[in-house]
C-alpha positions as CSV (number, residue, x, y, z in Angstrom):
1,M,83.5,56.0,104.9
2,S,87.3,56.4,104.9
3,S,89.6,54.2,107.1
4,Y,92.7,55.4,108.9
5,A,95.7,53.3,109.6
6,L,99.1,54.3,111.1
7,S,102.2,53.7,109.1
8,H,104.6,51.2,110.7
9,L,106.9,54.1,111.8
10,D,103.9,56.0,113.3
11,A,102.9,52.8,115.1
12,L,106.4,52.3,116.5
13,E,106.6,55.9,117.6
14,S,103.2,55.8,119.3
15,E,104.2,52.6,121.2
16,A,107.5,54.2,122.3
17,V,105.9,57.4,123.4
18,H,103.3,55.5,125.4
19,I,106.1,53.6,127.2
20,V,108.0,56.8,128.0
21,R,104.9,58.4,129.5
22,E,104.1,55.2,131.5
23,V,107.5,55.4,133.1
24,A,107.1,59.1,133.9
25,G,103.8,58.3,135.6
26,E,104.9,55.2,137.5
27,F,108.4,55.9,138.7
28,E,110.0,58.6,140.8
29,R,113.6,58.9,139.4
30,P,113.9,57.7,135.8
31,V,117.0,58.3,133.7
32,V,117.9,57.8,130.1
33,L,121.0,55.8,129.3
34,F,122.7,58.1,126.7
35,S,125.9,57.5,124.9
36,G,125.5,59.7,121.9
37,G,124.9,56.7,119.7
38,K,122.0,56.5,117.3
39,D,119.6,54.5,119.4
40,S,120.1,56.7,122.5
41,I,119.7,59.8,120.3
42,L,116.4,58.3,118.9
43,M,115.3,57.6,122.5
44,L,115.9,61.1,123.5
45,H,114.0,62.4,120.5
46,L,111.0,60.3,121.4
47,A,111.2,61.5,125.0
48,R,111.1,65.1,123.8
49,K,108.1,64.3,121.7
50,A,106.4,62.6,124.6
51,F,106.4,65.7,126.8
52,A,106.5,68.6,124.3
53,P,106.2,71.5,124.7
54,A,107.3,70.8,128.3
55,P,111.0,69.8,128.9
56,V,112.0,66.1,129.4
57,P,111.5,65.5,133.1
58,F,114.6,63.3,133.6
59,G,118.3,63.4,133.0
60,L,120.9,61.4,131.0
61,L,123.3,58.7,132.2
62,H,126.5,57.7,130.3
63,V,129.0,55.0,131.3
64,D,132.2,56.4,129.9
65,T,134.8,53.8,129.1
66,G,137.5,56.3,128.4
67,H,137.9,54.8,125.0
68,N,134.9,56.4,123.3
69,F,134.9,57.9,119.8
70,P,135.6,61.6,120.1
71,E,132.7,62.4,117.7
72,V,130.2,60.6,119.9
73,I,131.4,62.3,123.2
74,E,131.2,65.7,121.5
75,Y,127.6,65.0,120.4
76,R,126.7,63.7,123.9
77,D,127.8,66.9,125.6
78,R,126.2,69.1,123.0
79,A,122.9,67.3,123.2
80,A,122.8,67.6,127.0
81,A,123.6,71.3,126.9
82,E,121.2,72.0,124.0
83,H,118.2,70.4,125.8
84,G,119.1,71.6,129.3
85,L,119.4,68.1,130.6
86,R,121.6,66.9,133.6
87,L,124.2,64.5,132.4
88,H,125.4,61.9,134.9
89,V,128.6,60.2,134.0
90,A,130.0,56.9,135.4
91,S,133.6,56.7,134.5
92,V,135.4,53.3,134.0
93,Q,138.7,55.2,134.2
94,D,137.9,56.4,137.7
95,Y,137.4,52.8,138.9
96,I,140.7,51.7,137.2
97,D,142.6,54.6,138.9
98,R,141.2,53.6,142.3
99,G,142.2,50.0,141.8
100,V,138.6,48.7,141.9
101,L,138.8,47.5,138.3
102,R,141.8,46.2,136.3
103,E,142.5,46.6,132.6
104,R,141.8,43.5,130.5
105,R,144.7,42.0,128.5
106,D,142.7,42.5,125.3
107,G,142.3,46.3,126.0
108,T,138.6,46.3,125.8
109,R,136.7,48.1,128.5
110,N,133.1,47.2,127.5
111,P,132.9,44.3,130.0
112,L,134.1,46.7,132.7
113,Q,131.1,49.0,132.4
114,T,128.8,46.9,134.6
115,L,130.1,48.0,138.1
116,P,130.2,51.7,137.3
117,L,126.7,51.5,135.9
118,T,125.2,49.6,138.7
119,E,126.8,51.6,141.4
120,K,125.7,54.9,139.7
121,I,122.1,53.6,139.6
122,A,122.3,52.7,143.3
123,S,123.9,56.0,144.4
124,E,121.5,58.2,142.4
125,R,118.5,56.0,143.4
126,F,117.3,55.7,139.8
127,D,114.3,53.4,139.8
128,A,113.8,53.2,136.0
129,V,116.6,53.3,133.5
130,F,115.8,53.7,129.8
131,G,118.0,51.7,127.4
132,G,118.1,51.7,123.6
133,G,118.3,47.9,123.3
134,R,116.3,46.3,120.5
135,R,115.3,42.6,120.1
136,D,116.8,42.4,116.6
137,E,120.3,43.2,117.8
138,E,121.2,40.0,119.7
139,K,119.6,36.8,120.9
140,A,119.8,37.7,124.7
141,R,118.1,41.0,124.0
142,A,115.4,39.2,122.1
143,K,114.5,37.5,125.4
144,E,113.9,40.6,127.4
145,R,110.6,42.4,128.1
146,V,110.0,46.1,127.6
147,F,110.0,46.5,131.4
148,S,112.8,44.4,132.7
149,L,113.0,44.0,136.5
150,R,116.5,44.0,138.1
151,D,117.1,42.9,141.7
152,E,118.9,44.9,144.4
153,F,122.2,43.9,142.8
154,S,121.0,45.1,139.3
155,Q,121.0,41.5,138.1
156,W,118.7,40.1,135.5
157,D,116.9,36.8,135.9
158,P,115.1,35.6,132.7
159,R,112.8,33.6,134.9
160,R,111.4,36.7,136.5
161,Q,110.1,38.1,133.2
162,R,106.6,39.4,133.4
163,P,103.8,39.1,130.8
164,E,103.1,42.3,128.8
165,L,99.8,41.6,127.1
166,W,98.0,44.4,125.4
167,Q,100.8,46.8,126.2
168,L,100.2,46.7,129.9
169,Y,103.4,47.1,131.8
170,N,104.1,46.1,135.4
171,G,106.6,48.5,137.0
172,R,106.2,47.2,140.6
173,H,109.6,46.7,142.3
174,A,110.8,46.2,145.9
175,P,113.1,48.8,147.6
176,G,116.5,48.6,146.1
177,E,115.3,47.0,142.9
178,H,114.8,49.0,139.6
179,V,113.4,48.4,136.2
180,R,115.3,48.7,132.9
181,V,113.0,50.0,130.2
182,F,113.4,49.4,126.4
183,P,111.0,51.6,124.3
184,L,112.8,50.5,121.1
185,S,112.3,46.8,121.7
186,D,110.1,46.2,118.6
187,W,112.2,48.4,116.3
188,T,114.7,47.0,113.8
189,E,117.9,48.7,112.6
190,L,116.2,49.6,109.4
191,D,113.2,51.1,111.3
192,V,115.6,53.3,113.3
193,W,117.3,54.7,110.2
194,Q,114.0,55.2,108.3
195,Y,112.6,57.1,111.3
196,I,115.8,59.2,111.7
197,A,115.5,60.1,108.0
198,R,111.8,61.0,108.3
199,E,112.4,63.1,111.5
200,E,115.6,64.7,110.1
201,I,117.5,63.8,113.3
202,Q,121.1,64.8,113.4
203,L,123.7,62.1,114.1
204,P,127.5,62.1,114.8
205,S,129.4,62.0,111.5
206,I,130.9,58.6,112.4
207,Y,127.7,56.9,111.2
208,F,128.4,58.0,107.6
209,A,131.2,57.0,105.2
210,H,134.5,58.8,105.8
211,Y,138.2,58.0,105.4
212,R,139.7,56.7,108.6
213,E,142.9,54.9,109.6
214,V,142.0,51.4,110.6
215,F,143.5,47.9,111.0
216,R,142.2,44.4,110.6
217,R,141.6,42.2,113.7
218,N,139.3,39.2,114.0
219,G,137.6,40.1,110.7
220,M,136.8,43.7,111.8
221,W,138.3,47.1,110.9
222,L,139.3,48.7,114.3
223,T,140.4,52.2,115.0
224,A,144.0,52.7,116.4
225,G,144.1,54.1,119.9
226,E,145.6,54.2,123.4
227,W,143.6,51.0,124.2
228,G,146.3,48.8,122.7
229,G,145.8,48.6,119.0
230,P,147.4,47.9,116.6
231,R,149.9,45.2,117.5
232,A,153.2,44.9,115.7
233,D,151.8,42.4,113.2
234,E,148.8,44.6,112.4
235,T,149.0,47.1,109.5
236,V,147.2,50.4,109.6
237,E,145.6,51.6,106.4
238,K,143.3,54.4,105.4
239,R,139.9,53.2,104.2
240,K,136.5,54.6,103.5
241,V,134.3,53.2,106.3
242,R,131.4,54.0,108.6
243,Y,130.0,52.6,111.9
244,R,126.7,50.8,112.3
245,T,126.9,50.9,116.1
246,V,129.3,52.7,118.4
247,G,130.8,51.7,121.8
248,D,134.3,51.2,123.1
249,M,136.8,51.8,120.3
250,S,138.6,48.5,121.2
251,C,135.7,46.3,120.3
252,T,133.6,48.3,117.8
253,G,134.4,47.6,114.2
254,A,133.8,49.8,111.1
255,V,132.4,48.5,107.8
256,D,133.5,49.4,104.3
257,S,131.0,51.8,103.0
258,E,130.2,54.5,100.4
259,A,127.1,55.6,102.2
260,T,127.4,59.3,102.9
261,T,123.7,60.1,103.1
262,L,120.7,58.8,105.0
263,D,119.2,57.3,101.9
264,A,122.4,55.5,101.0
265,V,122.7,54.1,104.6
266,I,119.1,52.9,104.4
267,A,119.8,51.1,101.1
268,E,122.9,49.5,102.5
269,I,121.2,48.2,105.6
270,A,118.2,46.9,103.6
271,A,120.6,44.7,101.7
272,S,122.6,43.5,104.7
273,R,122.1,40.0,106.2
274,L,124.1,40.6,109.4
275,T,122.9,42.5,112.5
276,E,124.8,45.5,113.4
277,R,126.2,43.9,116.6
278,G,126.9,40.6,114.9
279,A,128.9,42.3,112.3
280,T,130.8,44.9,114.3
281,R,130.9,44.2,118.0
282,A,133.8,42.0,119.2
283,D,132.6,42.1,122.8
284,D,129.6,40.0,121.8
285,K,131.9,37.3,120.4
286,L,133.8,36.7,123.7
287,S,131.6,33.6,124.2
288,E,128.4,32.1,122.8
289,A,126.5,33.6,125.7
290,A,128.6,36.8,126.2
291,M,125.7,39.3,126.2
292,E,123.4,37.2,128.3
293,D,126.2,36.6,130.9
294,R,126.8,40.4,131.1
295,K,123.0,41.1,131.4
296,R,122.7,38.7,134.3
297,E,125.5,40.7,136.0
298,G,123.8,44.0,135.5
299,Y,124.8,45.2,132.0
300,F,122.2,46.3,129.5
């Protein structure tokens, strides 16, 4: 008698597809947070698998800082058009132009995303919002459940976390509340890349080694841009780099790399001892509890 066991990637895929279908069955107005980054691309791929051959029954939501990498925005728009999905955009620049938000002195707009995100969720009445967060990324994200309840102000309270035994998820919420859903919670960065390679998922070119003009700040290679870098004492140089994660250009660092293929990226990540956010995201280093503070306010 032969035995059958799922590979670890098949098991992760099965769990994520189950979560996506649970949300579709329990909620009225789900949406996928989609930036054009690798985790949101993977999440969309899994959603398409969950409902194939039918179309994905919900749209995409992006909080646009105005300082995004052009390669990622181009991918975002192309993916939405290719799959016939409605793209909702909450613009940080709009809030700055209206005087609701003010530019930070350091130029980064990542901490400014919370208000546009939470107001867009409220105005569109989204009751479930898929995020690509993973527990291996950062210690605050490691605390969060797959179904994460947010109150009427979109705030997260760790004390209201619900048990999720045997993959049973509780989506109950009061009017005005919503649930953030993380199908990739149990994935690691290496899992993500191995699955992308297996499924032959196309990614923005920024994730592979390429020559780029960058400058050094706080131990990271940053891209020059209108956000305020480089300063007079910072020297721009051309280096071969790639990005492990993407966000606002002002706080997302590149890493030196020769990895131009999926196999090379996987080998590089397998040898790394730093998480992608720990190595390349300045916004997580604003304080010891920077991510948790933002999550309590309504950020992902």
